[in-house]
N, C-alpha and C positions, 0 to 999 in steps of 0.2 A: 424348253417348256412345251407341253402338249397344247395344241390349239383345238378347241372344240367349236366346229363350224356352225352347227345348227343352233337355233334359238327357240325359246319357249315364251309364251305370253303369260304375264303374271297379273294378278288382281290384288287389291288391297284387302286384307283380312277383315277390316272394319266395315268399309262402305261397299266392298265388292266392285269398285271401279277399277278400270284398267290402269296399271302403274308402269307398264313397259315390257320390253322384250330383252332377254339376255340368254346366255348359255344355260342349259339345264343345270340347276343347282346340284343335283345328285352327281353329275359328271364332274363338276367343278370340285366338289368335296373329294371325290375319288382321286382327282389329279393332284391334290395337295399331298406334300411329303410329311409335314409336321403333324404329329398326333394332336398337339394343342390347337393348331390351325383348323384341323378337321373338326374338333369338338366345338370350337367357336362357331364355325359355319353351320354345324348341325344345330346348335342352340338357336342361332339366328334364323334358321330356315324353316322353323316349325311353328307356324307357317311363315313364308316369305312376307316381309313387310311388317311383321308384328314388332312391338317394342319389347326389348328384353333388358333388364337391369344388369349392371356389371356384377352385382352380387349373385344373381341367378346364373349368369354365364360362368363365373369362377367356380360356383358349387358344381355345376354340370361338368366342367373340365376335370376337376380334381376329385370330385366326390367327397370322400372323407379325409383324404390325405393331401391337403393343400401345402404349397411351399410357404415359407415364412412371410412373403409379401406377394400374395396372388395377384393383386391389382397391378403391381409393377410389371410382373411377368406378362399379364394380359395386355397391358398397354404397349410394351415392346413388341410383342407378337402382332398386335393390331397394325402397327406402322408398316411392317413388311407385308402383312396379309392384304391390306388395303391396296398397296402398289400392285401386287400380283393379280388381284381381282379385276383391275381396270381392263386387262386384256380379254377378259371374259364378258365384259359388259355389266359388271356388278360394282356396287359401292356400299360401304358400310358408313352410315351417318350417325352422328350423335344427335339424339332427339331430346331436347329439354322443353318441348312445347307444353308439356303437362307437369312440369316440376321435376323433382328428383325422387328417387325411391326412398324407402323407409330407412336405409342405411346411409343416406347422403350422396349416393352415386347417381350418375345419369343413366339414360337408356340408350341403347343402340338399335338400329334397324338395318337389315340387309335389303337393298332395293336395286332394281335395274339402274345403271349409271345414267341413263337418259333423263331420269326424273330427279337427279340429285339437285338440291336447291343451290 
């Protein structure tokens, strides 16, 4: 695995407060081998710290040609992706603090690992 030594400071998109330091997200995305993992990270990093629903992420990953069970594929990919992100100082957290989206799914956030609850 490639190690990305430098870090970047990140702020919350809502309150503009400092949320931590981690490897530059663009370099982390480039280091990913899986197209689905790259698309998940891209969806979650625009901007870093924002809440994104599973429905929005799966639409972004597969556009108009989704697999028969996109949420299952998403969840399996997330398990492996979360483990790989730890070495870069990142975490993907499930955020249910403001309820669920219109389709009944929860939200995810990409944040520096040092602020993981």
